[in-house]
N, C-alpha and C positions, 0 to 999 in steps of 0.2 A: 476343654469346656465347651467346645463349640460343638453342634451335632455333626458336622461333617469330619471332626476330628478323630471319629471312630470308624470311618468309611474304609473299605478296602481301597488301595491305592489306585487301580484302575477305575473303579467308580468316581474317586475325587477327581482325577484329570479329566474323565468325561464331564462331569459338573462344571469344571473350570471351562473346558472348551465350549461347552453349551453357552455359559455365561458371557464368554468372549464373543461368540458368534452373535447373540442376542444385543450385546452392546454395540458391536460394529453394524448391525443392521440399523439400530437406533440412531447410529451417529450418521451413516449413510442418509436415512430419511430426514433429520435434522439439515444436513447439508442441503440436500436438495429442496426443501421447505425455504432456507435462508436465501439460497440463489434464486428462488422465483419471488419471494416477497421483497426482498431489496431490490430496489432499482439501481441500475448503473448509474454512475455519474454522467450526466448531460453535457456536451459541449456549450460553454456559453457563448452566446452573442458579443461581438466586439464593437466597441465604440471607434470612431475614426482615428483616434489618437493610439489606441491600443493596437488597431490595423497598422500603423505606420511604425510602430514598435516592433510588431511581428515580422514586418517585410525587413527590418533592419536586422533583426535576429537571424531570419532564414538567410539573409546575404553573409552575415558574419559565419554562422555554425551549420547551416544546411537544415533542411526541413526534417530529417530524421532525429534531430537532437532537440526538437521542441517538446514541450510539456506544457499542460495546463494545469493550474492549481484547482484541486476538487474542493477544499475547504478554506477558511480563513486561517493563516498561519501568524502566530505570534512569536516573533523572535525572542529568545529568552537569554541567550549566551553571546559571548562576543562573537561576531562575525556571521550569526543568523540573520535571516531576512524576516522582515514582516511583510506578507502579502495577502491579498484578497483573492476570495474565490472567483475563477474565470481567468486570472491573470496568466498570461503566456510566458514561460521562461524557457532558456536554452540550458541544456544538460552541459556542464564543463568537465566533471568527474563523478562518477557514480560511487563516490568514497569520500569520508573527510579525513583530515590530517592525521588521525590515529587509527585509520583503517576500517572506520564505522561504516558499513554499506547501507545503513538505514537513514544516513545523513548525506545529502549530495549536493555538492558545489554546483550553482547555477548561475547564470547571467540573465538579470532580471530587466535587460534592457538600459543599463546603467550601473546600478548597483549589482555587486557580487556577493554572494554569501551561501550559507547553508541553509537547507530546508529539509524537512522530514520526507524521505523518499516516498512514504504511504501516503501523501498528499498530492502526489502528482501522477498524472495521466498521460500518456502519449497525445500528442495534439493531432 
């Protein structure tokens, strides 16, 4: 019933290929626009208490394990942490107890728990 249903097979595949190339070009343009329009998260300044906590986390876990929270996190499950944007945490495991890599176990300078990996950036 569709117009391309009666097309010769080589013409049909050419139409499909052209459509995919056009869609790919549109997707690349969208991605480039998105990357230039969306600002990357900015490192937040720390207050003195937070600086002491960071120094403690560095001494316990090393500087390469530190991450900064990019937006507020409200813990909704058992063992989830509630954190504010800009807080510094240390990565303990990049997976939860069920093997989910989108929830990370972190040390928040006292409490330890899980947070969404997508809301953390290396510090």
